[in-house]
Backbone bond lengths (Angstrom), bond angles and torsions (degrees), N, CA, C in turn:
res aa  C-N    CA-C-N  psi(-1)  N-CA   C-N-CA  omega(-1)  CA-C   N-CA-C  phi
1 M - - - 1.464 - - 1.522 110.57 -
2 N 1.355 116.97 -38.45 1.449 120.42 179.19 1.525 111.15 -64.10
3 Q 1.367 115.48 -40.34 1.455 119.39 178.50 1.531 110.63 -64.75
4 G 1.327 115.71 -40.22 1.458 120.21 178.47 1.520 111.50 -63.02
5 F 1.336 115.72 -40.48 1.463 119.51 179.26 1.526 110.67 -67.99
6 S 1.333 116.38 -38.57 1.466 120.13 178.85 1.520 111.11 -62.42
7 K 1.332 116.07 -41.55 1.463 119.63 178.15 1.527 111.12 -64.78
8 L 1.342 115.04 -38.15 1.460 119.60 179.41 1.527 110.29 -62.85
9 V 1.342 116.60 -46.26 1.460 121.48 -178.10 1.522 111.38 -65.30
10 E 1.339 116.27 -30.07 1.462 120.12 -179.68 1.530 112.99 -79.91
11 S 1.327 117.34 -9.91 1.458 120.31 -176.53 1.523 111.53 -82.49
12 E 1.332 116.43 147.27 1.451 121.04 179.06 1.521 111.14 -66.67
13 G 1.348 116.09 -34.10 1.455 120.14 -179.79 1.521 112.27 -60.00
14 F 1.342 116.20 -37.92 1.467 120.49 179.29 1.518 110.67 -61.27
15 W 1.325 116.58 -45.61 1.461 120.23 -176.86 1.522 112.27 -74.48
16 K 1.328 117.34 -26.27 1.461 119.65 171.67 1.528 109.55 -64.63
17 L 1.327 115.71 -41.00 1.463 120.14 177.42 1.528 110.11 -63.11
18 V 1.331 117.20 -38.42 1.463 121.21 178.23 1.528 110.39 -60.21
19 I 1.335 117.38 -43.37 1.469 120.64 179.01 1.522 110.50 -62.31
20 V 1.332 116.95 -42.54 1.463 120.43 178.38 1.524 110.29 -61.72
21 L 1.333 117.20 -43.79 1.467 120.77 178.76 1.526 110.60 -63.76
22 D 1.336 116.80 -37.80 1.459 120.18 176.10 1.527 111.11 -59.93
23 T 1.340 116.17 -43.52 1.467 119.16 -178.98 1.523 111.33 -66.21
24 I 1.326 116.60 -31.84 1.471 119.74 176.61 1.526 109.89 -65.07
25 V 1.335 116.30 -44.56 1.469 120.59 178.79 1.520 110.35 -61.70
26 W 1.320 116.60 -45.83 1.465 119.53 179.59 1.526 111.25 -65.47
27 G 1.340 117.11 -37.87 1.457 119.58 177.19 1.523 111.40 -61.77
28 L 1.330 116.33 -43.43 1.458 121.04 177.68 1.523 111.42 -65.12
29 S 1.331 116.55 -32.59 1.468 119.93 -176.15 1.527 112.14 -62.96
30 F 1.340 118.24 -28.02 1.465 120.06 178.33 1.529 110.49 -63.49
31 V 1.325 116.02 -42.60 1.464 120.46 -179.99 1.529 110.55 -67.87
32 L 1.340 116.74 -43.18 1.462 120.44 -179.45 1.525 110.99 -65.35
33 M 1.331 116.20 -39.51 1.464 119.77 179.39 1.523 110.64 -63.21
34 K 1.327 116.87 -40.39 1.465 119.61 178.33 1.525 110.30 -64.59
35 D 1.325 117.15 -36.77 1.458 120.99 179.68 1.533 110.76 -67.31
36 V 1.347 116.56 -44.12 1.465 120.41 -178.28 1.521 110.99 -67.30
37 V 1.346 117.84 -39.92 1.461 120.38 -175.37 1.523 111.70 -69.41
38 R 1.320 117.55 -13.97 1.475 119.64 173.60 1.526 110.57 -69.09
39 E 1.331 116.70 -28.26 1.463 121.94 -175.83 1.525 113.23 -107.60
40 V 1.320 116.46 -31.80 1.467 121.11 -175.71 1.528 108.43 -115.89
41 P 1.343 118.73 124.67 1.464 121.00 179.63 1.532 112.15 -57.94
42 V 1.326 115.39 157.13 1.465 122.18 -171.03 1.521 112.93 -52.85
43 F 1.324 117.87 -55.04 1.470 120.12 -174.63 1.526 111.91 -67.50
44 W 1.340 116.54 -35.55 1.465 118.30 176.80 1.523 110.37 -67.78
45 L 1.317 117.48 -38.00 1.473 120.67 176.97 1.529 110.09 -61.09
46 L 1.331 116.42 -47.18 1.461 119.88 -179.18 1.527 111.35 -65.08
47 F 1.333 116.12 -38.85 1.469 118.80 179.04 1.515 111.21 -60.47
48 W 1.325 118.21 -51.43 1.459 120.64 -177.72 1.528 111.47 -67.31
49 R 1.329 116.96 -39.54 1.469 119.61 -179.71 1.522 111.26 -60.75
50 Y 1.332 116.52 -47.87 1.469 118.40 -173.82 1.519 113.12 -85.50
51 L 1.316 118.07 -21.46 1.462 119.07 170.70 1.529 109.78 -64.84
52 I 1.332 115.86 -47.02 1.470 119.88 178.13 1.527 110.41 -62.30
53 S 1.334 116.85 -43.88 1.464 120.86 179.47 1.528 110.88 -60.25
54 A 1.328 117.10 -43.96 1.464 121.06 -179.45 1.520 111.45 -62.89
55 L 1.331 117.01 -42.42 1.464 120.67 -179.23 1.531 111.30 -66.03
56 V 1.333 116.52 -43.40 1.466 120.03 179.78 1.530 110.33 -65.56
57 A 1.335 116.81 -46.33 1.465 120.61 -179.38 1.522 111.10 -64.75
58 A 1.341 117.44 -38.90 1.464 120.60 178.52 1.528 111.04 -63.42
59 A 1.325 116.69 -38.14 1.460 120.23 177.87 1.528 111.42 -64.46
60 L 1.330 116.43 -35.20 1.464 120.91 -179.85 1.530 112.19 -71.64
61 F 1.328 116.68 -32.17 1.475 120.32 -174.75 1.521 112.11 -118.36
62 V 1.327 116.10 30.35 1.466 120.66 -175.34 1.526 112.04 -59.86
63 R 1.335 118.44 -37.37 1.464 120.12 -179.17 1.521 111.62 -67.79
64 R 1.321 116.12 -40.40 1.461 119.40 179.49 1.527 110.64 -68.51
65 I 1.319 117.26 -34.70 1.461 120.74 177.45 1.522 110.09 -68.39
66 A 1.344 116.16 -41.82 1.462 121.16 179.92 1.523 111.95 -64.24
67 G 1.338 116.47 -25.28 1.461 120.55 179.41 1.513 113.37 -73.47
68 G 1.310 117.09 -5.42 1.462 121.01 179.09 1.511 112.01 111.42
69 I 1.313 115.21 151.11 1.460 121.49 -179.87 1.527 108.47 -117.46
70 S 1.314 116.04 119.53 1.460 120.63 -178.86 1.524 111.22 -75.13
71 R 1.330 114.92 163.27 1.463 120.28 178.41 1.523 110.18 -60.51
72 Q 1.361 117.20 -41.48 1.462 120.66 -179.06 1.519 111.12 -61.72
73 T 1.343 115.59 -41.74 1.467 120.02 -179.69 1.521 111.00 -66.13
74 L 1.333 115.81 -39.46 1.465 120.06 179.64 1.524 110.94 -65.21
75 V 1.342 116.11 -44.20 1.468 120.12 178.83 1.523 110.38 -62.67
76 F 1.336 116.58 -44.08 1.463 120.78 177.78 1.525 110.57 -57.01
77 G 1.321 116.85 -49.19 1.463 120.64 -178.65 1.512 112.75 -62.54
78 L 1.337 117.16 -39.77 1.460 120.47 -179.82 1.534 111.54 -67.42
79 V 1.340 116.39 -46.08 1.472 120.04 -178.99 1.526 110.55 -64.50
80 M 1.338 116.22 -46.06 1.460 119.80 179.31 1.528 111.19 -65.34
81 G 1.330 116.13 -34.81 1.459 119.72 -179.40 1.515 112.43 -68.07
82 V 1.334 116.54 -45.35 1.465 120.19 -178.79 1.528 110.95 -66.60
83 T 1.342 116.85 -47.71 1.471 119.26 -179.28 1.531 111.23 -67.89
84 G 1.348 116.23 -40.96 1.462 119.31 178.45 1.517 111.65 -62.62
85 W 1.335 116.33 -40.02 1.460 120.33 179.32 1.522 111.28 -62.86
86 L 1.337 116.13 -46.29 1.463 119.23 178.54 1.529 111.40 -59.64
87 A 1.337 116.08 -43.39 1.459 119.88 -179.56 1.520 111.14 -62.21
88 Y 1.327 116.48 -44.96 1.456 119.48 -177.32 1.528 112.11 -71.91
89 V 1.325 117.78 -28.45 1.467 119.69 174.58 1.529 109.46 -61.53
90 F 1.340 116.33 -49.16 1.466 120.01 -179.23 1.529 111.24 -67.54
91 Q 1.331 117.16 -39.23 1.462 119.67 -179.98 1.527 111.49 -65.68
92 T 1.333 116.14 -46.25 1.469 120.33 -177.27 1.527 111.03 -69.34
93 A 1.337 116.75 -39.31 1.464 119.31 175.71 1.524 110.23 -66.03
94 G 1.325 116.50 -38.84 1.463 120.61 -178.76 1.504 113.16 -64.75
95 I 1.333 116.53 -39.35 1.462 119.08 -175.41 1.523 111.51 -67.92
96 A 1.342 117.22 -18.39 1.465 120.13 176.98 1.520 111.67 -70.38
97 Y 1.359 117.14 -19.72 1.460 121.22 -175.45 1.523 113.89 -117.08
98 T 1.322 117.18 4.68 1.457 120.40 177.64 1.525 108.55 -141.61
99 T 1.307 117.22 -178.74 1.458 120.14 -179.02 1.523 110.13 -85.12
100 A 1.329 115.66 160.10 1.463 120.27 178.82 1.523 111.03 -63.60
101 G 1.339 117.07 -36.20 1.457 120.75 -179.48 1.519 112.06 -65.84
102 K 1.337 117.62 -45.72 1.458 121.12 178.59 1.522 110.53 -66.28
103 N 1.326 116.89 -37.80 1.458 120.92 177.80 1.527 110.83 -61.56
104 A 1.337 116.12 -40.46 1.463 120.67 -179.67 1.519 111.35 -64.83
105 F 1.322 117.17 -47.98 1.463 119.71 -176.27 1.525 112.42 -72.25
106 L 1.327 117.90 -38.84 1.455 119.60 -179.99 1.532 111.30 -70.80
107 T 1.325 117.37 -32.90 1.467 119.94 173.72 1.523 110.47 -61.93
108 A 1.329 116.61 -39.83 1.463 121.72 -176.47 1.523 113.33 -65.17
109 V 1.335 116.99 -11.51 1.469 120.40 178.51 1.532 111.00 -61.47
110 Y 1.353 117.31 -19.57 1.471 119.46 178.58 1.524 111.45 -55.63
111 C 1.327 116.94 -28.77 1.472 120.37 -178.28 1.526 111.71 -58.66
112 V 1.331 116.83 -40.20 1.464 119.52 -177.72 1.527 111.89 -86.12
113 L 1.339 117.13 -13.36 1.463 119.93 -179.57 1.524 112.83 -86.27
114 V 1.339 117.08 -25.06 1.469 120.53 -174.65 1.535 112.99 -53.75
115 P 1.354 120.06 -48.06 1.473 118.50 -178.92 1.526 113.67 -59.77
116 F 1.325 117.58 -31.81 1.453 121.03 -178.71 1.531 110.94 -76.71
117 V 1.335 116.55 -37.89 1.463 119.90 175.49 1.528 109.76 -66.19
118 A 1.336 116.25 -42.81 1.460 120.44 178.54 1.532 110.52 -60.50
119 W 1.321 116.73 -37.65 1.468 121.72 177.59 1.522 110.44 -60.75
120 R 1.341 116.08 -44.14 1.462 120.22 179.45 1.526 111.60 -66.34
121 L 1.334 116.51 -22.74 1.464 120.96 177.96 1.527 111.95 -91.39
122 G 1.333 116.28 8.62 1.454 120.40 175.57 1.504 115.46 83.45
123 M 1.339 117.48 28.89 1.462 120.68 -177.23 1.525 113.25 -106.92
124 G 1.326 118.17 19.96 1.459 119.60 178.34 1.516 112.71 101.92
125 K 1.349 115.13 152.53 1.448 120.40 -178.07 1.528 111.85 -73.66
126 P 1.334 117.04 150.03 1.468 120.17 175.53 1.531 110.26 -63.86
127 A 1.324 115.84 148.31 1.462 121.10 176.84 1.525 109.48 -77.75
128 A 1.337 115.12 169.23 1.469 120.48 -178.94 1.518 111.41 -59.35
129 N 1.342 117.14 -38.91 1.465 119.36 -179.88 1.528 111.60 -67.07
130 N 1.354 117.33 -30.00 1.460 120.40 176.13 1.530 110.92 -65.95
131 V 1.324 115.48 -42.47 1.468 120.14 179.17 1.525 110.60 -65.42
132 L 1.336 116.49 -45.52 1.463 120.18 179.01 1.525 110.64 -62.20
133 G 1.334 116.54 -44.21 1.464 120.17 179.35 1.517 111.73 -61.38
134 A 1.330 116.81 -38.98 1.460 120.82 179.45 1.529 110.91 -66.17
135 V 1.323 116.57 -41.49 1.470 119.91 179.67 1.523 110.70 -64.10
136 V 1.335 116.72 -45.64 1.470 120.71 180.00 1.533 110.00 -61.92
137 S 1.337 116.53 -44.67 1.464 120.09 179.62 1.518 111.65 -66.04
138 L 1.328 116.77 -36.45 1.463 120.48 179.16 1.528 111.09 -62.46
139 V 1.320 116.09 -41.50 1.471 119.94 175.99 1.526 110.02 -62.63
140 G 1.341 115.95 -43.64 1.463 120.15 177.91 1.515 111.98 -61.28
141 M 1.335 116.59 -41.48 1.464 120.78 177.42 1.523 110.86 -59.39
142 G 1.326 116.26 -38.35 1.455 119.86 178.69 1.518 111.93 -61.06
143 F 1.339 116.64 -44.18 1.465 120.32 178.31 1.526 111.84 -63.93
144 V 1.349 116.02 -39.72 1.470 120.07 -178.10 1.521 110.96 -71.60
145 A 1.331 116.39 -45.93 1.461 120.63 -172.24 1.525 112.87 -68.53
146 V 1.338 117.99 -31.95 1.468 119.87 -177.51 1.526 111.32 -103.09
147 D 1.331 116.66 22.37 1.467 120.28 -178.96 1.521 111.58 -58.81
148 N 1.339 115.79 -35.35 1.462 119.21 179.50 1.522 111.78 -100.31
149 G 1.324 116.70 17.37 1.457 120.48 -179.39 1.521 112.35 91.12
150 L 1.305 116.06 165.17 1.468 121.79 177.74 1.517 109.89 -81.42
151 P 1.349 119.73 154.51 1.449 126.14 -2.77 1.522 111.90 -76.04
152 I 1.338 116.32 173.09 1.452 121.69 -178.16 1.529 110.45 -60.32
153 N 1.303 115.88 139.33 1.459 122.73 178.67 1.524 110.48 -59.07
154 R 1.343 117.03 139.74 1.462 121.37 -179.32 1.524 111.87 -58.01
155 G 1.332 116.39 -42.03 1.458 120.07 -179.68 1.519 112.52 -64.53
156 D 1.342 116.22 -38.58 1.464 119.76 178.28 1.530 110.73 -65.91
157 A 1.333 116.75 -40.53 1.465 120.51 179.71 1.526 110.87 -63.88
158 L 1.327 117.01 -44.04 1.467 120.62 178.27 1.528 110.78 -62.89
159 T 1.330 116.46 -39.11 1.457 120.27 179.91 1.525 111.74 -65.45
160 L 1.334 116.90 -37.46 1.459 120.41 177.57 1.527 111.34 -66.21
161 V 1.321 117.18 -36.56 1.474 119.52 174.17 1.528 109.47 -62.39
162 C 1.320 116.76 -41.14 1.468 121.98 175.92 1.522 110.55 -56.32
163 A 1.340 117.46 -43.93 1.461 121.33 -179.53 1.526 111.12 -61.87
164 V 1.332 116.63 -39.82 1.470 120.60 178.91 1.533 110.24 -63.48
165 V 1.329 116.72 -44.31 1.469 120.15 -178.54 1.530 110.58 -66.73
166 F 1.328 117.33 -40.27 1.470 119.89 175.81 1.534 110.67 -59.92
167 A 1.335 116.92 -39.60 1.465 120.61 178.75 1.527 110.57 -62.66
168 V 1.329 116.33 -41.96 1.463 120.37 176.98 1.526 110.10 -61.32
169 Q 1.322 116.58 -43.70 1.467 120.53 -179.70 1.522 111.54 -59.38
170 L 1.330 116.50 -48.45 1.465 119.80 -178.04 1.524 111.56 -66.34
171 A 1.333 116.81 -36.01 1.460 119.87 178.90 1.526 111.43 -67.23
172 L 1.331 117.49 -27.80 1.462 121.17 -178.94 1.521 113.41 -80.25
173 I 1.342 117.56 -19.89 1.463 120.66 -174.92 1.528 112.85 -55.17
174 P 1.356 119.78 -46.42 1.472 118.13 179.46 1.530 113.30 -61.18
175 K 1.335 117.62 -29.68 1.458 121.34 -179.03 1.522 112.10 -77.70
176 V 1.315 117.11 -43.73 1.473 119.91 -173.79 1.523 113.02 -98.62
177 G 1.341 117.01 -8.40 1.463 119.75 -176.52 1.519 114.27 -89.63
178 R 1.330 117.90 -13.01 1.466 120.48 -178.00 1.527 111.05 -63.11
179 G 1.317 115.49 124.94 1.460 120.64 177.39 1.507 115.05 78.63
180 A 1.326 117.65 0.37 1.467 120.70 -178.68 1.522 110.58 -91.43
181 D 1.326 115.94 150.65 1.467 121.91 169.46 1.523 105.67 -81.97
182 I 1.329 116.60 103.20 1.464 120.98 -170.85 1.525 111.71 -61.85
183 M 1.339 117.02 -38.97 1.460 118.97 -177.63 1.525 111.63 -68.11
184 V 1.331 117.20 -44.52 1.466 119.96 177.29 1.525 109.65 -66.44
185 G 1.338 116.45 -38.43 1.453 120.01 177.07 1.513 112.03 -61.24
186 T 1.332 116.31 -33.30 1.460 120.04 178.78 1.525 111.17 -70.08
187 V 1.323 117.40 -35.59 1.466 120.37 173.99 1.524 109.74 -59.68
188 I 1.344 115.54 -44.53 1.466 120.34 177.82 1.526 109.86 -62.37
189 Q 1.328 116.49 -41.24 1.466 120.76 178.12 1.518 111.20 -56.00
190 F 1.319 117.03 -49.70 1.465 120.80 179.70 1.528 110.89 -60.24
191 A 1.345 116.15 -41.95 1.469 120.37 -178.88 1.522 110.61 -65.14
192 V 1.331 117.58 -40.48 1.463 121.67 178.06 1.526 110.43 -62.87
193 E 1.336 116.29 -43.21 1.463 120.09 -179.51 1.528 111.18 -63.03
194 A 1.326 116.62 -38.10 1.466 119.85 176.50 1.526 110.57 -68.60
195 A 1.341 116.28 -42.33 1.465 120.99 -177.43 1.520 111.93 -65.52
196 L 1.324 117.75 -36.89 1.464 120.83 178.39 1.532 111.62 -72.45
197 S 1.310 116.47 -30.42 1.470 120.64 -176.80 1.521 112.27 -73.50
198 L 1.345 117.64 -36.70 1.465 120.39 -173.05 1.527 113.10 -62.27
199 P 1.346 120.73 -52.60 1.474 117.94 -179.96 1.524 113.29 -61.67
200 C 1.327 117.24 -33.97 1.472 120.09 177.47 1.524 110.39 -67.01
201 A 1.323 116.45 -39.69 1.461 120.20 178.07 1.527 110.91 -63.51
202 L 1.343 116.00 -43.91 1.463 120.15 -179.32 1.530 111.70 -67.10
203 A 1.346 116.42 -34.26 1.464 120.60 -175.58 1.525 113.47 -82.13
204 F 1.328 116.51 -35.21 1.467 119.02 -168.51 1.529 115.09 -116.76
205 E 1.307 117.51 -11.26 1.466 119.10 -174.62 1.527 111.29 -131.12
206 E 1.288 114.29 152.36 1.464 120.09 174.59 1.520 108.58 -82.40
207 A 1.319 116.01 132.54 1.465 119.67 -179.54 1.524 109.77 -62.67
208 P 1.330 117.08 132.57 1.478 118.79 179.50 1.521 110.82 -64.42
209 A 1.314 115.66 141.00 1.464 120.50 178.73 1.521 110.39 -66.85
210 A 1.319 115.78 156.72 1.468 120.54 -179.64 1.520 111.09 -57.86
211 A 1.331 116.30 -34.03 1.470 120.46 -179.58 1.521 112.28 -65.02
212 T 1.344 116.53 -18.83 1.469 120.14 179.20 1.525 111.30 -64.41
213 F 1.341 115.06 -32.89 1.462 119.80 -174.21 1.533 110.59 -85.08
214 T 1.305 113.96 70.79 1.463 121.03 175.26 1.525 109.30 -71.06
215 P 1.328 118.24 165.42 1.473 119.33 176.74 1.527 112.90 -54.10
216 T 1.336 116.65 -36.11 1.471 119.78 179.16 1.521 111.74 -65.44
217 I 1.341 117.17 -48.49 1.458 121.49 -179.24 1.528 110.49 -63.92
218 V 1.322 117.07 -43.20 1.469 120.42 179.29 1.520 110.26 -62.99
219 G 1.328 116.45 -42.75 1.463 120.13 179.11 1.514 111.83 -62.58
220 E 1.335 117.02 -42.79 1.466 120.54 179.08 1.521 110.95 -66.38
221 L 1.324 116.68 -38.90 1.462 120.72 179.42 1.528 110.67 -65.83
222 L 1.330 117.30 -41.90 1.465 121.13 177.69 1.529 110.69 -64.94
223 F 1.322 116.66 -38.30 1.463 119.98 177.71 1.529 109.99 -61.90
224 L 1.340 116.79 -45.22 1.459 120.78 -179.90 1.528 111.17 -62.99
225 A 1.341 116.23 -42.05 1.462 120.41 -174.54 1.522 112.85 -76.85
226 V 1.326 116.77 -43.89 1.468 120.46 -172.56 1.530 111.05 -90.72
227 F 1.310 117.34 -55.53 1.460 120.28 -174.43 1.534 112.13 -79.06
228 A 1.350 116.96 -52.42 1.466 119.94 -174.19 1.520 112.95 -76.60
229 T 1.321 117.56 -10.21 1.465 119.94 -179.66 1.525 111.27 -115.45
230 V 1.321 118.36 -65.65 1.468 120.49 -171.65 1.523 112.10 -75.91
231 I 1.329 117.63 -57.98 1.462 120.75 -172.79 1.521 111.57 -65.96
232 V 1.317 116.27 -47.88 1.464 119.43 -179.34 1.524 110.89 -62.61
233 F 1.323 117.09 -39.52 1.460 120.54 179.09 1.530 111.16 -59.95
234 L 1.331 116.94 -45.62 1.464 120.49 -179.04 1.529 111.27 -64.90
235 L 1.322 117.03 -44.40 1.462 120.64 179.73 1.519 111.22 -65.84
236 Y 1.318 116.10 -38.62 1.466 121.27 -179.14 1.524 110.68 -63.17
237 N 1.330 116.48 -46.07 1.464 119.88 179.66 1.527 111.51 -63.46
238 K 1.320 116.47 -41.16 1.462 120.49 178.27 1.524 110.52 -64.86
239 A 1.315 116.89 -42.67 1.459 121.14 -178.02 1.518 111.57 -60.13
240 F 1.332 116.96 -37.68 1.463 119.57 -177.75 1.529 113.04 -72.57
241 T 1.332 116.93 -9.73 1.463 119.15 172.42 1.524 111.43 -89.23
242 E 1.332 116.81 -6.19 1.463 121.01 -174.07 1.520 114.10 -116.01
243 V 1.337 117.95 -10.83 1.465 119.85 -175.66 1.526 110.17 -119.94
244 D 1.326 114.97 161.82 1.453 121.14 174.06 1.528 108.90 -62.65
245 P 1.359 118.73 130.78 1.463 121.01 -176.60 1.524 113.82 -56.56
246 T 1.336 116.55 -36.57 1.466 119.44 179.62 1.523 110.76 -63.36
247 A 1.323 115.75 -48.57 1.467 120.12 179.08 1.519 110.71 -63.04
248 G 1.331 116.58 -39.80 1.458 120.07 -179.86 1.515 111.94 -63.45
249 A 1.329 116.90 -41.02 1.466 120.55 179.80 1.522 111.35 -65.74
250 V 1.328 116.11 -41.91 1.465 120.19 179.01 1.531 110.43 -62.66
251 L 1.317 116.34 -46.45 1.464 120.30 -179.27 1.529 111.19 -64.64
252 S 1.340 117.31 -37.03 1.471 120.91 -179.67 1.515 111.91 -62.35
253 A 1.331 116.32 -31.55 1.464 120.47 -178.56 1.524 112.10 -66.47
254 L 1.338 117.65 -10.36 1.464 120.69 179.82 1.527 112.52 -71.25
255 E 1.323 116.69 -11.73 1.462 120.13 179.63 1.526 112.27 -54.12
256 S 1.325 116.52 -43.87 1.466 120.10 -177.38 1.527 113.18 -67.46
257 P 1.356 118.98 -48.56 1.473 118.01 175.94 1.526 113.01 -58.41
258 W 1.322 117.33 -36.36 1.468 119.27 177.22 1.529 110.38 -65.22
259 G 1.339 116.57 -37.46 1.460 119.35 177.34 1.512 111.60 -60.52
260 V 1.331 116.42 -41.71 1.461 120.70 177.48 1.523 110.74 -66.64
261 F 1.329 116.63 -43.65 1.466 121.20 -179.20 1.527 111.18 -56.42
262 F 1.338 116.04 -49.20 1.466 119.25 -178.17 1.531 111.19 -70.13
263 S 1.329 117.02 -31.71 1.453 119.43 178.14 1.529 110.79 -66.24
264 V 1.332 116.06 -41.68 1.469 120.21 176.94 1.527 110.73 -66.97
265 L 1.335 116.17 -44.11 1.454 121.39 -175.40 1.530 112.46 -68.57
266 L 1.334 116.76 -42.75 1.464 120.53 -169.83 1.523 114.31 -102.83
267 T 1.340 117.47 -22.70 1.467 118.70 -177.56 1.519 112.79 -117.84
268 G 1.331 116.73 -5.73 1.456 119.16 179.22 1.511 114.50 75.67
269 E 1.343 117.41 22.24 1.468 119.71 178.04 1.532 109.44 -57.58
270 V 1.318 115.60 134.99 1.461 121.59 -178.93 1.523 109.14 -95.96
271 L 1.321 116.60 126.53 1.456 121.86 -179.66 1.523 109.71 -99.04
272 T 1.297 116.26 106.94 1.464 120.87 176.42 1.531 109.01 -79.75
273 P 1.329 118.01 160.23 1.471 119.72 175.81 1.534 112.70 -55.24
274 Q 1.337 116.15 -36.65 1.465 119.53 179.68 1.524 110.91 -65.70
275 L 1.343 116.94 -41.52 1.462 120.09 177.98 1.522 111.00 -64.04
276 L 1.328 117.03 -44.73 1.459 120.71 179.50 1.517 111.33 -59.80
277 L 1.325 116.68 -41.46 1.460 120.46 177.87 1.528 110.30 -63.51
278 G 1.328 115.92 -44.23 1.457 119.98 179.35 1.517 112.58 -62.73
279 F 1.339 116.66 -46.02 1.466 120.74 177.87 1.527 110.48 -59.55
280 G 1.338 115.47 -43.74 1.462 119.65 -178.56 1.524 112.05 -62.62
281 L 1.325 116.85 -41.50 1.460 120.85 179.52 1.526 111.30 -66.74
282 I 1.329 117.25 -41.76 1.468 120.29 177.95 1.524 110.26 -61.82
283 F 1.331 116.28 -44.04 1.462 121.03 -179.69 1.526 110.47 -62.67
284 C 1.323 117.09 -44.71 1.471 120.79 178.36 1.526 110.94 -63.85
285 G 1.329 116.78 -39.82 1.453 120.43 178.62 1.514 112.31 -62.06
286 I 1.336 116.33 -39.82 1.462 121.21 177.85 1.524 110.39 -63.15
287 L 1.334 116.50 -46.05 1.463 120.25 -179.68 1.524 111.48 -62.29
288 V 1.340 116.25 -43.47 1.473 120.03 179.70 1.527 110.27 -62.66
289 S 1.334 116.90 -43.46 1.455 121.04 -177.26 1.525 112.31 -69.55
290 E 1.330 116.05 -41.19 1.459 120.46 -174.34 1.520 112.88 -77.87
291 V 1.329 116.86 -46.62 1.472 119.27 -169.63 1.519 112.92 -135.52
292 G 1.335 117.54 18.50 1.459 120.40 -175.32 1.514 115.56 -48.85
293 P 1.337 120.46 -64.12 1.465 121.19 -176.99 1.527 113.56 -61.89
294 K 1.335 116.91 -40.81 1.465 120.03 -179.47 1.521 111.31 -65.83
295 L 1.341 115.56 -39.22 1.451 119.78 -179.36 1.516 110.73 -66.88
296 V 1.335 116.72 -42.27 1.454 120.66 178.58 1.533 110.95 -62.76
297 A 1.336 116.09 -43.20 1.467 121.56 179.92 1.524 110.27 -62.69
298 R 1.325 115.57 -40.96 1.478 118.91 -179.06 1.518 111.09 -67.03
299 L 1.358 116.48 -43.71 1.462 119.80 178.54 1.532 110.56 -63.99
300 H 1.324 117.10 -36.53 1.451 121.28 179.17 1.530 111.03 -63.85
301 R 1.329 115.69 -42.05 1.476 119.47 178.26 1.514 111.21 -65.72
């Protein structure tokens, strides 16, 4: 049985399934985050989520942390922490004013923005498929953002800012990640995100009462911190070392449809034809931008 399990874990199909399961968890996390933010203010939610994440991740990598933290790892953790914190502030604030499904799809727009941000950072011009994917997604964003009429919904606007910041973060990884211990750097990232959230929570928000932390809220918060952040992140990174990058990118894009699915199932979000068209265009734009030429070549073969 052990040999059979080892063969299963070594197979590409197993890790493809892991990526799909990761996207399901992330899709569900949009709905849970919207539920928690109704009771816990944005900065307090981020503080507790990333404090728990930092503690769990530190426990997992305590030996590597004890071995010393290099300058490269520290810089990586600080840059990822600051950009990640900004992105999650806008995303979490945005979801309070829009639906979980729209938040999921508009956040995913970062996928098509990364090549353009990287270009501005001197990493080469976007390819033709990146431009086409951006145009298709931009049209889709228009359908989604004006679903309830003009002007654009506040939550949708905040979510789009989140997508831009996420794109900046991903574009910076090749620059600041060289020579860094990514796992230890991620622990630092979580700690930075918690540290930035606490003073903002104390300055701008009223601390939630103890009665706010019902078993449901605590359970959702633990799910966001442990499963949707630490565990899924580790499995996701491992999976991408075991699968074809094209297949991995396609499977990763399922996060947004899962977000819509859970929003419809658990919150009763209504999908109008205009929203469905917008979601579909954004999803197609992501696929074209991420894996367009490789996917076409594979289908041709």
